[in-house]
C-alpha positions in Angstrom: -9.8 -9.3 19.3 -6.8 -10.1 17.0 -4.0 -8.0 17.0 -3.7 -4.6 14.4 0.4 -5.1 15.1 1.8 -5.8 10.8 4.9 -4.4 12.6 6.6 -7.8 11.1 4.7 -7.9 7.9 5.4 -4.4 6.8 9.2 -5.7 7.4 8.5 -8.3 5.4 7.4 -6.1 2.7 9.9 -3.5 2.9 13.0 -5.6 2.5 11.1 -7.4 0.4 12.5 -7.8 -3.8 9.5 -8.3 -4.9 6.1 -6.3 -5.7 3.5 -5.6 -2.7 0.3 -5.0 -2.2 -1.6 -6.0 0.8 -5.2 -7.7 0.1 -7.9 -8.1 2.9 -10.1 -11.0 2.4 -14.2 -10.7 3.6 -14.9 -7.5 4.1 -18.1 -7.6 3.5 -18.4 -9.5 6.9 -20.5 -7.3 9.4 -17.9 -5.2 11.2 -19.6 -6.6 14.6 -18.5 -9.5 13.6 -14.5 -9.2 12.2 -11.7 -9.7 14.1 -10.1 -6.8 12.6 -11.0 -4.1 10.5 -9.2 -3.9 7.8 -9.5 -0.1 7.2 -7.2 0.5 10.6 -4.7 -1.8 9.1 -4.2 -0.8 5.9 -3.8 2.3 7.2 -1.1 1.3 9.7 0.7 -0.5 6.6 0.3 2.1 4.1 1.9 4.4 7.1 4.8 1.8 7.2 5.4 1.0 3.4 5.0 3.5 1.3 3.2 3.4 -2.3 1.9 0.2 -0.9 -0.9 -0.9 -2.5 -4.2 -2.0 -0.9 -7.0 -4.2 -2.1 -10.4 -4.7 -0.3 -12.4 -8.4 -1.3 -15.7 -9.3 -1.1 -18.0 -11.9 -2.0 -20.6 -9.3 -2.8 -17.9 -7.7 -5.4 -16.6 -10.7 -7.1 -14.3 -9.2 -9.6 -12.5 -7.0 -6.8 -10.1 -10.6 -5.7 -8.8 -10.9 -10.0 -8.6 -7.0 -9.7 -5.7 -7.4 -6.8 -4.5 -11.0 -8.3 -3.7 -8.9 -11.8 -2.6 -5.6 -10.6 0.0 -7.6 -9.3 0.9 -9.5 -12.2 1.1 -6.3 -13.7 4.0 -5.5 -11.4 5.8 -8.5 -11.4 5.5 -8.5 -15.5 5.3 -4.9 -16.4 6.9 -2.8 -14.2 3.8 -1.3 -12.8 5.1 2.4 -11.1 1.9 1.8 -9.1 2.9 -1.3 -7.1 5.4 -0.7 -4.4 8.2 -2.2 -5.2 11.9 -1.9 -3.0 13.4 -0.9 -6.2 12.4 2.9 -5.8 11.4 3.9 -2.5 
């Protein structure tokens, strides 16, 4: 099992001057076969970075990755308040 310590990543997100999101991939993998629990990582990241958007992608939901990318791009282009940015925190 991989470490679920995400403090280095969340520290970088807090310091970033860009909109940020956490995207968990391959979330349709059976829990017994996973190295980490995406929900646990997301929960820890949200506690560390207020307003952080999170997305779970999977092969079962083919549009999930598109929604994540679209949300990030929307935030960059239009300043979407739903996406976490350092200037508003």
